[in-house]
C-alpha positions as CSV (number, residue, x, y, z in Angstrom):
1,M,34.1,14.6,-2.8
2,E,30.2,14.9,-2.5
3,C,29.6,11.7,-3.7
4,A,32.3,10.1,-1.3
5,K,30.2,11.9,1.6
6,D,26.9,10.7,0.6
7,E,27.7,7.0,0.5
8,I,29.7,7.4,4.2
9,F,26.4,8.6,5.8
10,Q,24.5,5.9,4.3
11,I,26.4,3.2,6.2
12,R,24.6,1.8,9.4
13,Y,25.7,-0.4,11.9
14,N,23.5,-3.8,12.3
15,T,23.6,-4.8,15.7
16,K,21.7,-8.1,14.8
17,L,24.1,-9.2,12.4
18,N,27.1,-7.4,14.3
19,R,28.3,-5.6,11.5
20,L,28.2,-2.4,9.2
21,Q,25.6,-2.3,6.4
22,M,24.4,-0.1,3.6
23,R,21.1,1.5,4.1
24,G,18.4,0.2,1.9
25,E,16.5,2.4,-0.6
26,N,12.9,3.0,0.0
27,W,10.3,2.1,-2.6
28,T,9.9,5.7,-3.6
29,T,13.4,6.2,-4.1
30,R,13.5,3.0,-6.5
31,L,10.2,4.3,-8.3
32,F,11.9,7.5,-8.9
33,Q,15.0,6.2,-10.2
34,K,13.0,3.8,-12.8
35,V,11.0,6.8,-13.6
36,K,13.8,8.8,-14.6
37,K,15.7,5.9,-16.5
38,H,12.6,5.0,-18.3
39,K,11.0,8.6,-19.5
40,L,9.3,7.4,-23.0
41,I,7.4,4.6,-21.1
42,T,6.6,6.3,-18.1
43,T,5.2,9.3,-20.3
44,T,3.2,7.0,-22.6
45,I,1.4,5.3,-19.6
46,I,0.9,8.5,-17.9
47,A,-0.8,9.9,-21.6
48,V,-2.9,6.4,-21.9
49,F,-4.4,7.0,-18.4
50,T,-5.2,10.6,-18.8
51,F,-6.9,9.8,-22.3
52,A,-8.8,7.1,-20.5
53,I,-10.1,9.3,-17.7
54,A,-10.9,11.9,-20.4
55,N,-12.8,9.4,-22.3
56,M,-15.0,8.1,-19.6
57,I,-15.8,11.9,-18.5
58,M,-16.9,12.6,-22.2
59,I,-19.1,9.3,-22.4
60,Y,-20.7,10.1,-19.0
61,S,-21.6,13.8,-20.2
62,F,-23.1,12.8,-23.5
63,M,-25.0,10.3,-21.8
64,K,-26.5,12.9,-19.3
65,I,-27.3,14.9,-22.6
66,L,-29.2,12.3,-24.2
67,Q,-30.9,11.7,-21.0
68,N,-32.0,15.4,-21.0
69,I,-33.6,15.1,-24.7
């Protein structure tokens, strides 16, 4: 029953085309749906970016230590 209510409220009247239309999805909604569907790929991408940033921070810190010697 709840699904039926959600679908009904998504319908809007388009005055230019003179007919009823389903509301389009936002890009954020589509992004969250893809993340939810592809959990392994999303987790892998986030881990790679996190490790890359951590690697850059550690290299920068090492260079600062070498400059102080």
